[in-house]
Structures are given as C-alpha cells and as structure tokens.
DSSP file (Angstrom, degrees, kcal/mol; ACC not computed):
  #  RESIDUE AA STRUCTURE BP1 BP2  ACC     N-H-->O    O-->H-N    N-H-->O    O-->H-N    TCO  KAPPA ALPHA  PHI   PSI    X-CA   Y-CA   Z-CA
    1    1 A M     >        0   0    0      0, 0.0     4,-0.7     0, 0.0   107,-0.0   0.000 360.0 360.0 360.0 -42.1   82.0  112.3  103.9
    2    2 A G  T  4  +     0   0    0      1,-0.2     0, 0.0     3,-0.1     0, 0.0   0.723 360.0  18.3 -65.3 -25.6   78.8  110.4  104.2
    3    3 A K  T  > S+     0   0    0      3,-0.1     4,-0.9     2,-0.1    -1,-0.2   0.765 123.3  49.7-110.2 -46.7   79.6  108.1  101.3
    4    4 A V  H  > S+     0   0    0      1,-0.2     4,-0.5     2,-0.2     3,-0.4   0.946 110.1  47.9 -66.9 -50.8   83.2  108.2  100.5
    5    5 A F  H >< S+     0   0    0     -4,-0.7     3,-1.8     1,-0.2     4,-0.3   0.931 111.3  47.7 -63.5 -48.5   84.6  107.6  104.0
    6    6 A P  H >4 S+     0   0    0      0, 0.0     3,-1.1     0, 0.0    -1,-0.2   0.745 101.5  68.7 -68.4 -17.5   82.4  104.6  105.0
    7    7 A S  H 3< S+     0   0    0     -4,-0.9    -2,-0.2    -3,-0.4    -3,-0.1   0.695  87.9  65.3 -71.2 -15.4   83.3  103.0  101.7
    8    8 A M  T << S+     0   0    0     -3,-1.8     2,-0.3    -4,-0.5    -1,-0.2   0.601  92.1  78.6 -79.1  -9.2   86.8  102.6  102.9
    9    9 A F  S <  S-     0   0    0     -3,-1.1     3,-0.1    -4,-0.3    39,-0.0  -0.631  79.9-131.5 -93.3 152.7   85.7  100.2  105.5
   10   10 A K  S    S+     0   0    0     -2,-0.3     2,-0.3     1,-0.1    -1,-0.1   0.878  98.2  30.5 -70.0 -35.1   84.8   96.5  105.1
   11   11 A E        -     0   0    0      2,-0.0     2,-0.3    -3,-0.0    -1,-0.1  -0.919  66.6-176.7-125.3 150.7   81.6   97.1  107.1
   12   12 A S        -     0   0    0     -2,-0.3     2,-0.4    -3,-0.1    -5,-0.0  -0.970   5.0-167.1-148.1 131.9   79.4  100.1  107.4
   13   13 A Y        +     0   0    0     -2,-0.3     2,-0.3     2,-0.0    -2,-0.0  -0.955  11.1 165.7-124.1 136.6   76.4  100.7  109.6
   14   14 A W        +     0   0    0     -2,-0.4    -2,-0.0     5,-0.0     3,-0.0  -0.996   1.8 169.1-145.0 145.3   73.7  103.4  109.6
   15   15 A H    >   -     0   0    0     -2,-0.3     3,-2.8     1,-0.1     4,-0.2  -0.987  44.2-115.5-148.8 147.1   70.4  103.6  111.2
   16   16 A P  G >  S+     0   0    0      0, 0.0     3,-1.4     0, 0.0     6,-0.1   0.738 113.9  66.1 -56.3 -22.3   67.9  106.7  111.6
   17   17 A R  G 3  S+     0   0    0      1,-0.2    11,-0.2    11,-0.1    12,-0.2   0.532  92.2  61.0 -72.8  -8.1   68.4  106.4  115.3
   18   18 A F  G <  S+     0   0    0     -3,-2.8    35,-0.3    10,-0.1    -1,-0.2   0.340  83.2 116.0 -94.2   0.6   72.0  107.3  114.8
   19   19 A A  S X  S-     0   0    0     -3,-1.4     3,-3.1    -4,-0.2     6,-0.2  -0.373  76.0-118.2 -85.3 154.6   71.1  110.8  113.3
   20   20 A C  T 3  S+     0   0    0      1,-0.3    -1,-0.1    -2,-0.1     5,-0.1   0.701 111.1  65.8 -63.4 -18.0   71.9  114.2  114.8
   21   21 A T  T 3  S+     0   0    0      3,-0.0     2,-0.6     4,-0.0    -1,-0.3   0.479  86.1  83.7 -82.2   0.5   68.2  115.0  115.1
   22   22 A V  S X  S-     0   0    0     -3,-3.1     3,-2.2     1,-0.1     4,-0.2  -0.897  72.9-148.8-103.7 121.8   67.8  112.1  117.6
   23   23 A K  T 3  S+     0   0    0     -2,-0.6     3,-0.3     1,-0.3     4,-0.2   0.833  96.2  46.5 -56.6 -35.1   68.7  113.2  121.1
   24   24 A E  T 3> S+     0   0    0      1,-0.2     4,-2.5     2,-0.1    -1,-0.3   0.081  75.0 124.5 -92.7  21.5   69.9  109.8  122.2
   25   25 A S  H <> S+     0   0    0     -3,-2.2     4,-1.7     1,-0.2    -1,-0.2   0.844  72.4  47.2 -57.3 -39.7   71.9  109.3  119.1
   26   26 A M  H  > S+     0   0    0     -3,-0.3     4,-2.7     2,-0.2    -1,-0.2   0.894 111.9  52.5 -63.7 -45.1   75.2  108.6  120.8
   27   27 A D  H  > S+     0   0    0      1,-0.2     4,-2.4     2,-0.2    -2,-0.2   0.908 109.9  49.8 -59.4 -40.9   73.4  106.1  123.2
   28   28 A N  H  X S+     0   0    0     -4,-2.5     4,-1.8   -11,-0.2    -1,-0.2   0.836 110.1  48.9 -69.4 -31.3   72.0  104.4  120.2
   29   29 A Q  H  X S+     0   0    0     -4,-1.7     4,-3.1    -5,-0.3    -2,-0.2   0.946 111.0  50.8 -69.2 -46.7   75.4  104.1  118.6
   30   30 A I  H  X S+     0   0    0     -4,-2.7     4,-2.5     1,-0.2    -2,-0.2   0.868 107.3  52.3 -55.8 -43.2   76.9  102.8  121.7
   31   31 A H  H  X S+     0   0    0     -4,-2.4     4,-1.5     2,-0.2    -1,-0.2   0.936 112.0  46.8 -59.8 -45.2   74.2  100.2  122.1
   32   32 A Y  H  X S+     0   0    0     -4,-1.8     4,-2.9     1,-0.2     5,-0.2   0.929 109.9  54.0 -63.6 -41.3   74.9   99.0  118.4
   33   33 A I  H  X S+     0   0    0     -4,-3.1     4,-2.7     1,-0.2     5,-0.2   0.917 105.6  54.4 -57.2 -42.7   78.7   99.1  119.1
   34   34 A Q  H  X S+     0   0    0     -4,-2.5     4,-1.9     1,-0.2    -1,-0.2   0.889 108.4  48.8 -55.0 -43.5   78.0   96.8  122.1
   35   35 A K  H  X S+     0   0    0     -4,-1.5     4,-2.1     2,-0.2    -2,-0.2   0.931 112.3  46.6 -62.0 -50.7   76.3   94.4  119.9
   36   36 A I  H  X S+     0   0    0     -4,-2.9     4,-1.3     1,-0.2    -2,-0.2   0.884 112.3  49.7 -66.8 -35.8   79.0   94.3  117.3
   37   37 A M  H  X>S+     0   0    0     -4,-2.7     4,-2.1    -5,-0.2     5,-0.5   0.863 107.1  55.2 -72.6 -33.5   81.8   93.9  119.7
   38   38 A A  H  <5S+     0   0    0     -4,-1.9    -2,-0.2    -5,-0.2    -1,-0.2   0.892 107.1  50.3 -56.1 -44.5   80.0   91.1  121.4
   39   39 A E  H  <5S+     0   0    0     -4,-2.1    -2,-0.2     1,-0.2    -1,-0.2   0.799 113.2  45.8 -62.6 -29.3   79.7   89.3  118.1
   40   40 A R  H ><5S-     0   0    0     -4,-1.3     3,-2.8    -5,-0.2    -2,-0.2   0.835  81.3-174.7 -87.6 -33.1   83.4   89.7  117.4
   41   41 A A  T 3<5S-     0   0    0     -4,-2.1    -3,-0.1     1,-0.3    -4,-0.1   0.855  72.9 -58.9  43.4  41.5   84.4   88.7  121.0
   42   42 A G  T 3 <S+     0   0    0     -5,-0.5    -1,-0.3     2,-0.1    -4,-0.1   0.739 104.3 128.2  71.2  12.3   88.0   89.5  120.4
   43   43 A S  S <  S+     0   0    0     -3,-2.8    -2,-0.1     1,-0.1    -1,-0.1   0.730  74.2  10.6 -81.8 -21.3   88.3   87.2  117.5
   44   44 A Q  S    S-     0   0    0     -4,-0.1    -1,-0.1     0, 0.0    -2,-0.1  -0.986  89.8 -82.6-150.2 157.1   89.7   89.7  115.1
   45   45 A P        -     0   0    0      0, 0.0     2,-0.5     0, 0.0    -2,-0.0  -0.357  39.9-153.6 -62.5 146.6   91.1   93.3  115.0
   46   46 A V        -     0   0    0      2,-0.0     2,-0.5    -4,-0.0    -9,-0.0  -0.986  14.9-175.2-129.5 129.8   88.6   96.1  114.9
   47   47 A M        -     0   0    0     -2,-0.5     2,-0.4     2,-0.0     0, 0.0  -0.984  21.6-170.2-121.3 113.9   89.3   99.5  113.5
   48   48 A M        -     0   0    0     -2,-0.5     2,-0.5   -39,-0.0    -2,-0.0  -0.911  20.6-166.6-116.4 133.5   86.2  101.7  114.1
   49   49 A Y        -     0   0    0     -2,-0.4     2,-0.5   -43,-0.0    -2,-0.0  -0.953  14.5-172.5-107.7 128.7   85.1  105.1  112.9
   50   50 A I        -     0   0    0     -2,-0.5     2,-1.1     2,-0.0    -2,-0.0  -0.987  17.6-146.5-125.2 123.3   82.2  106.6  114.8
   51   51 A N        -     0   0    0     -2,-0.5     2,-1.4     2,-0.0    -2,-0.0  -0.765  11.9-165.4 -93.8 101.1   80.5  109.8  113.8
   52   52 A I    >   +     0   0    0     -2,-1.1     3,-0.5     1,-0.2    -2,-0.0  -0.714  13.6 173.9 -84.5  92.3   79.5  111.4  117.0
   53   53 A D  G >   +     0   0    0     -2,-1.4     3,-2.1   -35,-0.3    -1,-0.2   0.289  40.8 111.0 -91.8  11.3   77.1  113.9  115.5
   54   54 A T  G 3  S+     0   0    0      1,-0.3    -1,-0.2    24,-0.1    25,-0.1   0.824  75.2  56.0 -55.3 -33.5   75.8  115.3  118.8
   55   55 A I  G <  S+     0   0    0     -3,-0.5    -1,-0.3    23,-0.1     2,-0.2   0.643  88.2  93.2 -78.0  -8.4   77.4  118.6  118.3
   56   56 A H  S <  S-     0   0    0     -3,-2.1    54,-0.0     2,-0.1    -3,-0.0  -0.488  89.7 -55.3 -77.6 155.8   75.8  119.1  115.1
   57   57 A Y  S    S+     0   0    0     -2,-0.2    -1,-0.1     2,-0.1     2,-0.1  -0.387 112.6  53.4 -63.4 145.2   72.6  121.1  115.0
   58   58 A P        +     0   0    0      0, 0.0    -2,-0.1     0, 0.0    -1,-0.1   0.578  62.2 136.6 -89.2 149.0   70.1  120.7  116.5
   59   59 A N    >   +     0   0    0     -4,-0.1     3,-1.3    -2,-0.1     4,-0.1   0.142  37.9 103.6-133.9  12.2   71.5  120.5  120.0
   60   60 A H  G >   +     0   0    0      1,-0.3     3,-1.5     2,-0.1     6,-0.4   0.741  68.3  71.6 -73.7 -16.5   69.0  122.6  121.9
   61   61 A F  G 3  S+     0   0    0      1,-0.3    -1,-0.3     4,-0.1     4,-0.1   0.550  79.7  75.2 -75.9  -1.7   67.3  119.5  123.4
   62   62 A Y  G <  S+     0   0    0     -3,-1.3     2,-0.5    12,-0.1    -1,-0.3   0.459  87.2  69.0 -81.2  -4.6   70.3  118.9  125.6
   63   63 A V  S X  S-     0   0    0     -3,-1.5     3,-2.0    -4,-0.1     2,-0.1  -0.983  98.5-116.1-112.3 124.7   69.2  121.7  127.8
   64   64 A E  T 3  S+     0   0    0     -2,-0.5    -2,-0.1     1,-0.3    -3,-0.1  -0.338  95.8   2.9 -60.6 126.7   65.9  120.9  129.6
   65   65 A G  T 3  S+     0   0    0      1,-0.2    -1,-0.3    -4,-0.1     2,-0.2   0.537  90.5 152.0  73.1  10.5   63.1  123.2  128.5
   66   66 A A    <   -     0   0    0     -3,-2.0    -1,-0.2    -6,-0.4     3,-0.1  -0.464  45.0-123.2 -73.3 145.0   65.2  125.0  125.9
   67   67 A A        -     0   0    0     -2,-0.2    -4,-0.1     1,-0.1    -1,-0.1  -0.438  44.1 -78.5 -75.1 156.3   63.3  126.5  123.0
   68   68 A P  S    S+     0   0    0      0, 0.0    -1,-0.1     0, 0.0     2,-0.0  -0.289  95.4  82.8 -54.2 141.7   64.4  125.4  119.4
   69   69 A G  S    S-     0   0    0     -3,-0.1     2,-0.1     2,-0.0     5,-0.1   0.185  74.7-116.2 120.7 115.6   67.5  127.2  118.4
   70   70 A D        +     0   0    0      4,-0.1     2,-0.3     3,-0.1    50,-0.1  -0.450  33.5 175.3 -87.5 154.1   71.0  126.3  119.3
   71   71 A T     >  -     0   0    0     -2,-0.1     4,-2.6   -12,-0.1     5,-0.2  -0.870  49.6 -92.7-143.2 169.5   73.3  128.5  121.4
   72   72 A V  H  > S+     0   0    0     -2,-0.3     4,-2.5     1,-0.2     5,-0.2   0.885 126.2  55.2 -56.1 -35.8   76.8  128.2  123.0
   73   73 A E  H  > S+     0   0    0      2,-0.2     4,-2.2     1,-0.2    -1,-0.2   0.908 107.6  44.9 -69.0 -41.2   75.1  126.9  126.0
   74   74 A T  H  > S+     0   0    0      2,-0.2     4,-1.8     1,-0.2    -1,-0.2   0.843 111.5  55.2 -77.6 -28.2   73.2  124.1  124.3
   75   75 A H  H  X S+     0   0    0     -4,-2.6     4,-2.0     2,-0.2    -2,-0.2   0.945 108.0  49.3 -61.6 -44.4   76.5  123.2  122.4
   76   76 A A  H  X S+     0   0    0     -4,-2.5     4,-2.2     1,-0.2    -2,-0.2   0.884 108.9  52.7 -61.8 -36.6   78.2  122.9  125.7
   77   77 A A  H  X S+     0   0    0     -4,-2.2     4,-1.6     2,-0.2    -1,-0.2   0.866 107.8  50.7 -62.8 -33.9   75.4  120.7  126.9
   78   78 A A  H  X S+     0   0    0     -4,-1.8     4,-1.8     2,-0.2    -2,-0.2   0.917 108.7  51.3 -64.9 -43.3   75.9  118.5  123.9
   79   79 A L  H  X S+     0   0    0     -4,-2.0     4,-2.8     1,-0.2    -2,-0.2   0.886 108.7  51.8 -58.7 -43.5   79.6  118.2  124.7
   80   80 A R  H  X S+     0   0    0     -4,-2.2     4,-2.3     1,-0.2    -1,-0.2   0.881 108.7  52.5 -65.9 -38.8   78.7  117.2  128.4
   81   81 A Y  H  < S+     0   0    0     -4,-1.6     4,-0.2     2,-0.2    -1,-0.2   0.897 111.3  45.4 -60.7 -44.5   76.4  114.5  126.9
   82   82 A I  H >X S+     0   0    0     -4,-1.8     3,-1.7     1,-0.2     4,-0.9   0.938 113.0  51.2 -67.2 -49.5   79.3  113.2  124.8
   83   83 A D  H >X S+     0   0    0     -4,-2.8     3,-0.7     1,-0.3     4,-0.5   0.881 104.4  55.9 -52.2 -46.0   81.7  113.3  127.7
   84   84 A A  H 3< S+     0   0    0     -4,-2.3    -1,-0.3     1,-0.2     4,-0.3   0.601 110.4  46.5 -70.3  -7.3   79.5  111.4  130.0
   85   85 A R  H <> S+     0   0    0     -3,-1.7     4,-2.5    -4,-0.2    -1,-0.2   0.558  83.5  88.9-114.4  -5.7   79.3  108.5  127.6
   86   86 A I  H <X S+     0   0    0     -4,-0.9     4,-2.9    -3,-0.7     5,-0.2   0.957  89.8  51.3 -54.5 -52.5   83.1  108.0  126.5
   87   87 A D  H  X S+     0   0    0     -4,-0.5     4,-1.4     1,-0.2    -1,-0.2   0.938 110.5  50.3 -50.6 -50.0   83.7  105.6  129.3
   88   88 A G  H  4 S+     0   0    0     -4,-0.3     4,-0.3     1,-0.2    -1,-0.2   0.854 109.1  50.5 -60.5 -36.3   80.6  103.6  128.3
   89   89 A L  H >< S+     0   0    0     -4,-2.5     3,-1.5     1,-0.2    -1,-0.2   0.950 111.5  47.5 -65.4 -47.5   81.8  103.5  124.8
   90   90 A L  H >< S+     0   0    0     -4,-2.9     3,-1.3     1,-0.3    -2,-0.2   0.689  97.4  70.3 -68.4 -17.1   85.3  102.2  125.7
   91   91 A K  T 3< S+     0   0    0     -4,-1.4    -1,-0.3     1,-0.3    -2,-0.2   0.655  86.4  67.9 -76.5 -15.4   84.0   99.6  128.0
   92   92 A H  T <  S+     0   0    0     -3,-1.5    -1,-0.3    -4,-0.3    -2,-0.2   0.542  82.4  90.8 -80.0  -7.4   82.7   97.6  124.9
   93   93 A F  S <  S-     0   0    0     -3,-1.3     5,-0.2    -4,-0.2     8,-0.0  -0.741  98.2 -90.2 -90.9 142.2   86.2   96.8  123.8
   94   94 A P    >>  -     0   0    0      0, 0.0     3,-1.2     0, 0.0     4,-1.1  -0.183  30.5-132.7 -49.7 132.3   87.7   93.7  125.1
   95   95 A P  H >> S+     0   0    0      0, 0.0     3,-0.8     0, 0.0     4,-0.5   0.912 105.4  57.4 -55.6 -46.3   89.6   94.3  128.3
   96   96 A N  H 34 S+     0   0    0      1,-0.3     3,-0.1     2,-0.1    -3,-0.0   0.759 118.7  31.6 -58.2 -26.2   92.7   92.4  127.1
   97   97 A R  H X4 S+     0   0    0     -3,-1.2     3,-2.1     1,-0.1    -1,-0.3   0.371  88.8  98.2-115.2  -0.1   92.9   94.7  124.1
   98   98 A R  H X< S+     0   0    0     -4,-1.1     3,-2.0    -3,-0.8    -2,-0.1   0.811  75.8  65.8 -64.9 -27.6   91.6   98.0  125.5
   99   99 A R  T 3< S+     0   0    0     -4,-0.5    -1,-0.3     1,-0.3    -2,-0.1   0.713  99.1  54.8 -63.3 -17.6   95.2   99.2  126.1
  100  100 A N  T <  S+     0   0    0     -3,-2.1     2,-0.5     2,-0.0    -1,-0.3   0.318  82.2 111.3 -96.4   8.7   95.5   99.2  122.3
  101  101 A V    <   -     0   0    0     -3,-2.0     2,-0.5    -4,-0.1    -3,-0.0  -0.697  48.4-167.2 -84.4 126.1   92.5  101.4  121.8
  102  102 A S        -     0   0    0     -2,-0.5     2,-0.7     2,-0.0    -2,-0.0  -0.944   5.8-156.9-107.9 131.9   93.4  104.9  120.4
  103  103 A L        -     0   0    0     -2,-0.5     2,-0.5     2,-0.0    -2,-0.0  -0.910  12.0-179.4-112.0 112.6   90.6  107.4  120.5
  104  104 A L        -     0   0    0     -2,-0.7     2,-0.6     2,-0.0    -2,-0.0  -0.960   7.3-166.1-116.4 121.4   90.8  110.3  118.1
  105  105 A S        +     0   0    0     -2,-0.5    -2,-0.0     2,-0.0     0, 0.0  -0.922  16.2 164.7-106.7 118.5   88.0  112.9  118.3
  106  106 A V        -     0   0    0     -2,-0.6     2,-0.2     0, 0.0    -2,-0.0  -0.956  30.6-136.6-131.8 114.3   87.9  115.2  115.3
  107  107 A P        -     0   0    0      0, 0.0     3,-0.2     0, 0.0   -54,-0.1  -0.537  11.3-167.5 -68.8 135.3   84.8  117.4  114.6
  108  108 A I  S    S+     0   0    0      1,-0.3     2,-0.4    -2,-0.2   -55,-0.0   0.627  79.3  28.8 -94.7 -15.7   83.8  117.4  110.9
  109  109 A T        -     0   0    0      2,-0.0    -1,-0.3     0, 0.0    12,-0.1  -0.979  62.9-178.9-143.0 130.0   81.4  120.2  111.4
  110  110 A V        -     0   0    0     -2,-0.4     2,-0.1    -3,-0.2   -54,-0.1  -0.965  20.1-144.3-127.8 113.2   81.6  122.9  114.0
  111  111 A P        -     0   0    0      0, 0.0     2,-0.3     0, 0.0    10,-0.2  -0.454  12.0-135.8 -76.6 144.9   78.8  125.5  114.0
  112  112 A A  E     -A  120   0A   0      8,-2.1     8,-3.0    -2,-0.1    10,-0.1  -0.713   5.4-153.9 -97.3 155.5   79.6  129.1  114.8
  113  113 A Y  E    S-A  119   0A   0     -2,-0.3     6,-0.2     6,-0.2   -41,-0.2  -0.340  74.7 -47.0-129.2  55.2   77.3  131.0  117.2
  114  114 A G  S >  S+     0   0    0      4,-2.5     3,-1.9     1,-0.3     2,-0.3   0.339  84.4 151.2 101.9   3.3   77.9  134.6  116.1
  115  115 A E  G >  S-     0   0    0      3,-0.4     3,-1.6     1,-0.3    -1,-0.3  -0.489  86.0  -8.6 -60.9 119.6   81.7  134.7  115.9
  116  116 A D  G 3  S-     0   0    0     -2,-0.3    -1,-0.3     1,-0.3     3,-0.1   0.763 129.9 -63.3  60.3  24.5   82.5  137.4  113.3
  117  117 A G  G <  S+     0   0    0     -3,-1.9     2,-0.4     1,-0.3    -1,-0.3   0.631 105.4 130.5  75.3  18.8   78.9  137.5  112.5
  118  118 A K    <   -     0   0    0     -3,-1.6    -4,-2.5     2,-0.0    -3,-0.4  -0.805  34.7-171.2-101.8 137.3   78.8  133.9  111.3
  119  119 A Y  E >   -A  113   0A   0     -2,-0.4     3,-0.9    -6,-0.2    -6,-0.2  -0.985  53.1 -24.1-136.0 148.0   76.2  131.3  112.5
  120  120 A F  E 3  S-A  112   0A   0     -8,-3.0    -8,-2.1    -2,-0.4     3,-0.1  -0.304 124.7 -21.8  55.7-131.2   75.9  127.6  112.0
  121  121 A H  T 3  S+     0   0    0    -10,-0.2    -1,-0.2     1,-0.2    -3,-0.0  -0.232  93.9 125.6-105.3  45.3   77.8  126.5  108.9
  122  122 A S    <         0   0    0     -3,-0.9    -1,-0.2     1,-0.2    -2,-0.1   0.166 360.0 360.0 -92.4  20.2   77.8  129.8  107.1
  123  123 A F              0   0    0     -3,-0.1    -1,-0.2    -5,-0.1    -2,-0.1   0.550 360.0 360.0 -70.4 360.0   81.6  129.9  106.6
C-alpha cells in the first residue's frame, strides 16, 4: 500500500510529521494540503488520496492523561479528532469546485480491541 498506491499518482508527498505516531498527523497533512491547493489555485483538476492514519495505533494520546496502550475509548477519541477536522480539510478546495468534491473514507487498517480474542492487527 505504501509504495504501490502512491506510484499511481503523478505526485506523491510524505513527511515524518504525517506518521501515525505523531498526534497532530492529520493537522500536519491538512496544513500541507492547504499549501498544495494554494499553489494550484484551481488551475487544474485535482484528485487527491489522503491516508488519514489517526485510527492506526498508537492512538492513546487522543485521551488526555491516558497511559500507553490503545483501547476502544482511545480509538473513539481518535475518530473524534478526525471528525473535528473534516470541514477544515474541505475548506482548502476551491469554493467554485467544492461541489465536485467527493470524499470517500475507507480504513485500510482497523485494529481489534478484544473481539473474538483478537487485538490490534492479529487477524
């Protein structure tokens, strides 16, 4: 996924600040998207794939004071972090073309938290 899928695009960007181990990873990605979209200024069509890795472990740091180790509660907090930023993401697409934006959210990794005795990616 990390090499094949990005190779299907004309441009691909990665920075350590976008990693799942960085609590502000989605904020960092949105800031970078803002820069890219400002450079494009609606001059050409844009098809963008964004790996929102916030729900990938670790996500314990989305609950203030939580000890290391992810739980259903920290996963839910990570989802709230994402949800609070979707509007901020979409505002960086040109207003005259925003109606043409389709947002598809598909998790590529979903950890388990004890369901059927499975934890993390132990399927």
